[in-house]
N, C-alpha and C positions, 0 to 999 in steps of 0.2 A: 526625740520627739515623736510624733501622733493624732491622732486622729479622736479630739474629746467624744464623750456618748453625746448623743443630745437629752440627754439632762440634768447636764454641768447644771452646780449653781451657777446663776450669771451677780457677778459684784453686783450692787450698787450702786457706785457708777456710774459703769457699761446700762447696767438699765440709764440712766437718770441719760447718757451722753444718748443711747442711744431713740428716745425724745419721743418712742412710743411709737415707734418699729422696730418690725419682729425682724429679735435674735439670733443666727443658729450659729452651734459652735462648730471651727473648721481645723485648730489646729489647739492643741498641747508642744511646750513647748522642758527644756530639761530639772525648771527653776520653777515649774511651775508656771508661767504665765500661758496665760488666753486668747485665742484671736476668734473674732465671732461676724462673720456679715451682715449687714444685715437687711431687710428687702426694698432695701430706699438707696439701695446708692452707694455704701460704705464698706468697710472696713474697723474693727472696732482693739485695736490689738492690748492689751493689757499684766500683772503682775508687778511682780516685785523686785524694789530695786533690782540694776544690775547691776557689779562697779565694774566688768568687764567694757558691757558697752548699751546704754542708757538710751534709753524714747528721748529724750532734751534732742545728744546727741544725732537722734539720726533724723528727724526731722531736719535738722539743720542741717546734713548732706542731701538730702531731699531737695531741702530749696535751692540747694545753692546745684547739686549737680539738672535738676529739674531748667536748667537752664543748654542743657545742651545734647542732654542723651530720656528715655522714656519712661520718667519712675512717677509712685500717685500722685496725688497733692496730697498734701497738706493739709487739713483742717482745719485737726484741734492736738493736741496737746500736755500731757496736766498732769505732776505726780499730787501724792500731797507723803507724811511721813513715812508708810510702809508704801507705795505704791505708787505708778505710773502707768501714764496708756496714752498711751498716741489714735489717732482718728485719720483715716486716709479714703478718699476717692477710691468706690471701684474700678479694675481697671475691664475692658474687656478679653479677659484672658485662665490661660489654664496656671498653673501648675506645672513644672516639670517631673515632675515623680505625680501629675496625677492618675489615677489610672483610670485614667485618656493612653495614659503611653507604658502601661506597666509592660501591654503585651507589644510595643516599637517603640526599643529600647535606645537604635540605633539615631531613629531622628530625633528622637527628647538628647540627649549624649554629645548630636552633631546640630543642635539649633543650639543649647546649651553651651557650646565649644564658639562657632560663628557668633552666638551673643559678647561672650566675655573680649574680643580680640576688640572690636566694633565696639564696646564702654572705652575697653583702651585706649582703642588713636581716634576717642572723639572729645575727651575730656581733657582740659588743656590740663596738665598740671604743673606749669611755674603760677597758675591761678591756684591749686590748691590748698588752699589753711594747714591741711591733714599732713599727719605721718600714719604712716603704718608697717616702716622700718621695722626691723629684729627689733633690736636696740629699745624699742616703743611694748614692738611688746611685754620682749619679756622685761623692760623697768611696770609695766601697769598690771604681768603677772605679778614680778617681784612683793609691791604691795599689795598683793590679793594672799600673800602667804604662799603662796606657789615655788616650789624650789627650782629652779635650772636648775640642768646639765651644762659644767661648763663647757662646753665645747658647742653647744648650743649660741654664743657669744663670740661669737668666729663662725662671723657668716659668708657663706664665697664675694665674691664683687659684686654689685648692678651690669644685672648681663644689660637692660631695659629699666631704667626710672617711667613706667608709668600713676595712674588714678589706677590707686583699686579701688574691690567692690567692697573688701575685708571681712566678708561672708560668699564668695563662686559659689556654692552648698548647690547641687541638684534644683532644688524646690527653691532656687530663691531666681532664676529668669522663669520668666511665665509666655507662658506659646498658646499662638491662637491656633487657632479648630482644624489647618492645618501646617502646623508641627512649624511658621514657626518664632523667633520670639519674637515680641513685641514690648517688652520693659525689666522689671527690675532691681528687685522688692528685698527687702532686708536692708536696710544700705549703717548698720551705725558706728560701721567700724569702715568705711570710705575716708582713705586714705592716702596718698602717695605712696614709695615700695616698689621694689623690684617684682617687673607682671607673674613667672618667675609665686610671690607669695599666694597668689590663684591661681595660678594653674595650677601650682600642686596641688590645695586642694579642692579647685575644680574634681578633676580629673580621680585625687582621690577616691570623694563623694560618689560618684557612677557608681563603686563596688555594691556602696551600702544600700540604695534602693533596684540596684539590675545588677547587681552578684559580679565576680571576678571577667577578667577581659574587657573592659570598655572603656581601661584606663587613657590607653593609644590614641582611640576614635579622637573623645575628644581632643587633646594635646595635636592632633589635626587638620582639624576640624576647626580651630585656633589658626592653623597654617606657619608650624614652626616644628622642628624634631626635638623629641625627650629630653631631656637634659638629667640627665641621671640622679647627678652629682651635687641638683637644684632640690630633687624636685627627692627626691630623702632629707635636702635639709625640710626646707623648708613643710614635709610632710609632717618631720617631729618634731618644730615647734610651734606650727597648729596643736599636735597632739600634749607634746608637753608647757604649756603655757593658757 
């Protein structure tokens, strides 16, 4: 994932959704999807259909999660034969990997750990209609033609069942200017699972954005001691599926 060029070509549907607002490209993902910020307080996310996590599912999960935690308001969602899009209201915060935090990784990493724990404590797992269990993730991967190693079909026992983010990487928590977490984004895979599913990915993602040495800082901020076996399993599951 990267920040796209300011000369990035704007898809016609994005121009239509902008309805005259000025568009600034802010994010390019690994499958060619683009996110634009408008000058009237919206984000427009556009990209090819994604069999792993689609925007229809994301919109549904965001509407559900907003009853308990801060996530962007869904304004519009749609699709055509090849692409899909999602329009949300902007929130007054910046990603935990914004340039503002490159020189202050400890603040950002601890904020994401704290925010993840608050999310797990707030969303009611007994009311969650979706799963993000290893069995579901492996089945989804197989449907996409991925060969999953046999030993990953036997996950460790669930330590604590929570509603997981599903993509708890560092960029998906928004912080205010003082480094306090204010919201979560990119919830297309949200579902019930062992909390270590999220903790493993969130802590692993610190290395992608800030380099080595921050994994345990995030886990400490979350409020648990590192469970090395579960961390290893769920990081492998993420990488293999």
